[in-house]
N, C-alpha and C positions, 0 to 999 in steps of 0.2 A: 491407417485408422481402423479400429474395426466397423466403426459405424453402428448406426441405432439396430438395426433387424440384431447384426452378432450379440450387441452389449445386451438387449434384452432376452434374446437367448440362453445367455451366462448366468443372466440375475433369476431366470425363471429356475434352471437347473440348480442354483444355490439354494433359491429359496424353498425348493422341492426337496432336497437335502436333509433341511434343520426341522429338528422336533420342537424346537424351542416354541414357546406360544407367541411371539413375536421375532421377527427377524428383519433386518436392514442390510442390503450388499451398496458396497460405493464402487464403482467400474470407475479408474481413471488412467488413461492412455494417453502420452508425448512423444512428439517426435520434434526435435529440437537440433538447431544447430549454433555452436559459439565460435566464434571469431576473437581471439583474445588477441591485442597486439602491448609491447613496449618498448623503450628503446626507439618510436618511429617505426618500426617493422611488424609484421606478423611474426609471431610464436608460438601459435598454439591455434589448432582447428580441431575442435569438437562436435562430434555428432551421438546423439543421444536417441535412441528409441524404447521406451519403457510402458509397461503398464502394470496396476497394481489394483487388488481385491481387497476391500476392506469389509469383515461381514462384525454383523453387531446382534448378538441374541438377548431374549428378555426371556427371565424366564422368573417369574411373580414380580419380584420388585427387585431381582437381581439382575445383573448387567455384565454381560464379556464382550472383548472384541477382541480378533485378531485377524491379521493381515499377511498377502501373499503375492508373489508377481508372478507364478505360475499358474496357467490358465488348463491343465491339463486337467481330464478327470479325475482323476485321483488327489489329485493337489485342492479341487475345490471341496474334495468330502475331507481331507483332514484339517482345513481350514474350518469349516463349520463345525466338524468335532471340537476342536478346538477354542472355539468362542465359544460354547457349549458347556466345557468344560470348565472354562474362567468362571463363565456366569453362574456355576452351580457353586464352584467356592467364595465368590463375591459373600458380603453382607448386604442385608436389603437396606435399596435407599428409598426412605420412605415417602420422599417429596417428588419419586418418580412416579407419573401417570400413567404416559403411554409413547409408543412412536406415534409420528401425526399420519392422520388420515389424508386421500387425495385431496386436491382444489388445482383448479383449473391457472395454467401455467402460460403468461403471454411469450408470444414467439418472438424472439430477436435477431437480427442477423450480423451477427460477429465471425464469419467465417470469409475469407478474403483468398480466390485462388492465387493471387500474385505472388501475397506471403508466403503459401503453402507453398510453393514452387521455387523460391527465392534462393539462392544457389549458393556455396562457397564460395564460388567465384565473383557472386555478385556483393556479397559480404564485406570480401577482397577488395572489391572495387570502391566501394564506400569507405572502407578503413582506408584503402593509399589516398583518397582526397584529404583525409583529415591529417595523414602523416606527411602530406608532402605540404600542409600550409603550417605543419611548425616547422618542417626542416627549413623552407621559405624565409622564415622569423626566426632562425638561431634558437630553436625551440626544442623541445620532446616530448611527444606523445605517447599518452600511452591507456589502454580502457578496452571495452568488449563492446560486442555486437551481435546479438542473439536474434534468431528469429524462430518459429517452428508453430506447429500447432497442438491442440489436446483438443479432449473430450473428456466429457464427464455423463457418466449414468448413475441414478440412484433409483433402488425400487426397495418395496419393502411387503409384507405378509397382509398389509391393511390395503393394496391396493397402488400403492404408487410406483408409478414407473417417469422419469423423468431423463431425458437427455438433451445434452447441446454439445457442438464443437466451436471452437473456435481458433483463429491464429493469433501473432501476438510476435511485435519487433520491439527490441528495446536497445537503446544505444545510448553509451558513457564514454567522456574522454577527458584524462586531467594532462594538461602541456603545460611544461614545467620550463624555468629557468634556472639557474643556482641558487635564486633567492627570490623566486616571484611561481605562482602558480595561478591556472583558469580551468575552469569546469563547466561543460556542459553536456545536456542529457534530452532523451525526448524518447516517448514510449507511445504506442497505439497499435491497435489489430490489425490496421493495415501498414504494409511498411513504405507505401508510397506516399504518405503522409511522412516520413522522417527523410528530412534533407541533412545531407553529410556535409554539405559546403557551409552551412547555416550553422550545424553543430561546430564545427572546425573554425570557425570566424569568430564565434562567440569566447570561447576557449582561449583561443589565439590572445582577442583582444584583452582580456583579462589576466591575462599572464604577462603580455607587453606593461599594461599599464601597472601592476603590482609590481613591478622591479621597483628595488633599492628601495625598501618599506621603512617607515619610520619607528618610532617607539612613540606609544601614547599611553597616558598611566590608566589604569581602570577607575570607571567611576561609573553615572548615570549621564547617559547621553540620549536624546531623542536617536530613533534608527530609522532606516529604510532596509525592510527584511524583504529580498527578494523569494520569487516564487519558492527556489529548491529551499531556502530556511522557513516558509511558511508551512510548507509540508512535511516539513519535520513538525512543526508543533500540532498540525493535525492528525497527522499519524500517533503522535503522543496520545493526546486526547483521545484517540478512539482506545486503544489499547489499556489506558489506565480508568476510563468514564463512562464513555457513552455502551456499554453494555449492560444490560441488564442484572447482568452477577454481580458487578463489582458495586452496584446498588443495594441489592440483596445485603450482600456483604459490608457496607455500611463502608467502604473505602472507596469509592467513587466521590469525585467532585460535584456532581448531579445530586448526591441526598440532599434531603431539604432545600433542593434549591427550585424546583418545577416551578413554574411563572413567574421566577424572581430573575431580575434583571442582574446576570452573573458578566456581561461581555458588553463591548461598545454595542449602540444599536447600529452602528455599520455593518455587525458580522450577522453575517445568517448560513449557518451550515446544515448542510442534509447529506441522503444516502439515499442515491439511487440505483440500484445494480441493472436498470432497463435503459438506461441512460445511452444512447450510442455515441456521444461524444466523450465518454469514460471508456472503461473495458468491461462492456455490458457481462452479465451471469444472470440468466432470467430465474434463478432458484437455486438454492443452498445447499449442503452437504447432506440434508434431511430430504431434499424434493420437495420442499416447502417451497414456494413464490415468493421473490422477493418484492416487498413493498420499499415505496419510498417513504424513509423518515425524515420529518423535519426535528433535528436534534436541537439546534438554535435558531432560533427568528429573532431578528432585531435585537438581538444580544439578550433575550430571552430563551431561559432554559426550556425547552419544551418537552423532549422525548428521550429513552433509549433502546436500543433496538436488544428484540428476543430473539430465541428457539423457544423449540419445543418444553426444555426442560425449564426454563425461568419462566417462559409462557404459562406451564401448568403448576407452579407455585403462586400464581397468583390469579389464576383462573382469567387468564389473556389468552389471546390467539399471538403464534409466533409471528413475527416479520421477514420471516423467512433470511435470519442470518445466524444460522446454526455450523459449527464447525466437526469435522470430523470427530468422532468419537475413537477415543475417550479424550474429553477436552477438559483441561482443568481452569482457561480463562473464559470460558462462558462466551456468548455470542460478542462479534465485534463488527463494527462497521467496516466494509473495504473497497467501497464506491462512494468517497466522499467529496463532495465539489463545495467551495466556501464560492460565497455570491460576489460577482467581481462590482467594483464602483465605478464611480465616471472618470478619475485622475488617470492622465498620463502617466509614468514613470518619469517624465520630463520634470510635469508639473507637479508629481512629486517632493523632487530633488529641490525645486527652486523654491519650495516653503522653509527648508530647513537653514536655520543661519547657521549652526556649529552642531555637526553629529554626527553617524556613521552609517556606510553603507555596506551592509553584511550580505555575501552571494550566497553562503551557505553556511549550515552547521556541519557538526563533525563528530562523534562518538558520543552523543548525549545519552544521559542516563539521568533516571530520575531520584531525587533526594528526598521528597514527599511527595508521594502517590494522591493524595486526598487533597492537597494545597497546588499539585501539580509544578511543584519546583524541580526544577532541570539545573543539570549541570552539564557544560558541553564547551567546544569549542567555535571558534569562526573558524574558515577555511575558502583556499582558492579565491581569491577577492575580496580585501577587507579593506575598506578606504575612509578619511576623514572629508566630511563636507563642511564647505566654508562658503557661506554668504549664495550658499543655492546651487556649488558649481563642487565637483568632487575634486578637492585639493591634490591630495597627494595618497599615496597607500602606506598603510600602517599595518607593523606587525601583529598576527593574531592574537587574539584577546579570550580567553575565558568568560564564559559566562555562569552565575548563578544565578535563576531568575523562575518566577512562576508564568507559564506560558498561562496561566487564566490570567491574571495580572496584567500580563503584555497585552493581550487581547482585549481587557477594560480599557487599554490606552491606545486605543487606536482612532488614529485622525484623518487617513485618507487610506482609499481602496482602488487599486488599480482596473483598470477595463479590461486590460490584457490577462489571462490567464493562462499556466502552465499545467499538462496531464504528468504524471509524475506513476510510476510503476510503485506499489507499496507490498505487501506480503503475499495477497492473491486476487490483489483487482488496481484498481488506480485511485490516485489523488490530485485533486482537479483547485489549485490555487490560484487567487494572485498576489502581486507584491503589496506589501502594507508600508504606512508608516506610522512610527508609533511616537507616543511623546516621550515616553523614556523606557530604556531597557539596560539591566546595571550589570555591569563588567565588572568582574572580581579579581582577573590574573592577569597579566602579561606574562609574554614570550619573547624566545628568543628569535623566534620567524613568521 
């Protein structure tokens, strides 16, 4: 790890080299290890140490970005010159106002020494627990376990300097028989919060229960979506419509919906990069402090997230959700939470006369972004529910369903929640019971 002092020194050197009117520097460093397994044995161990530096220069309303992973003095000069050259060749962006100015940033503790020191041998031991559980049950395990450290520093010529360091741990496994599979995953910034025994047991149980799946015709069914499936819904909403740019361009489901009921009153969704129960990140890639943003409150559309560019277009303040430039996506919430409810999963199951239990979704793709109509597949444990109990496993189904409509049909929310990794942060979700969900196709597996 470079550390705060070294990163500040490098950023200062880059800013001093730039002749642009405004300059921004992002430095990202990572040291990660990956243990990958298949056929119930480890087949790959990877260690990666890397650093990246990104420069954004502003000349009038022209912007140029260049990046490099060489921190030598000559390389720093070249990347600054390249960013400046690119800026001069760009057309002016009339909506650009300025890079952000400094603001106080809250301190969050997201570095765990045990995670930073977690060795390949320790990862192998954890993986071994999962593989032995699979083998003992006549099943086959595959998956990956990643641990590591990361640093981020952001500085600009208006006086921003922001730094934080973090640790991370993420594990996932798919355990299979000839005609079934089970899935389990966990993520945390403290590796001690991940229990490989629990991960293996969950996936093994699903693989055993889903053996000999039966056909079920497509149609509309009541469903219980487990936390993995709900996380897919949350991530899709974040990507498609919870950012200011998607609203400004008229392609978000939030357009003309602020203050209106668009989901069940059982649903509240917010983004909070400071919550230690997630994967915290105290500032964005522009060095702006992250704010908690209540996106949906009891089903009512409340707000979206902003970076400095989209905020400037509306005369607002950034909420601290900027991504590294150049960025065509606009701001995206990356530390999302859905409020838990009061029901246990067993209680939710007991309310279903005939429906489907879904473990997770696979290969989901938007069909109609503004209506949030998505198509995808169920995977790794799909079951028919009859008279409040899991009756038998069923073959996977394709769905084509508006996620917005699905969340309007929420009847019960579980009190348990689960944290899952997303693009650059975490998604924390409960399980949901929906009055109906549309399945449009059957499969052979």
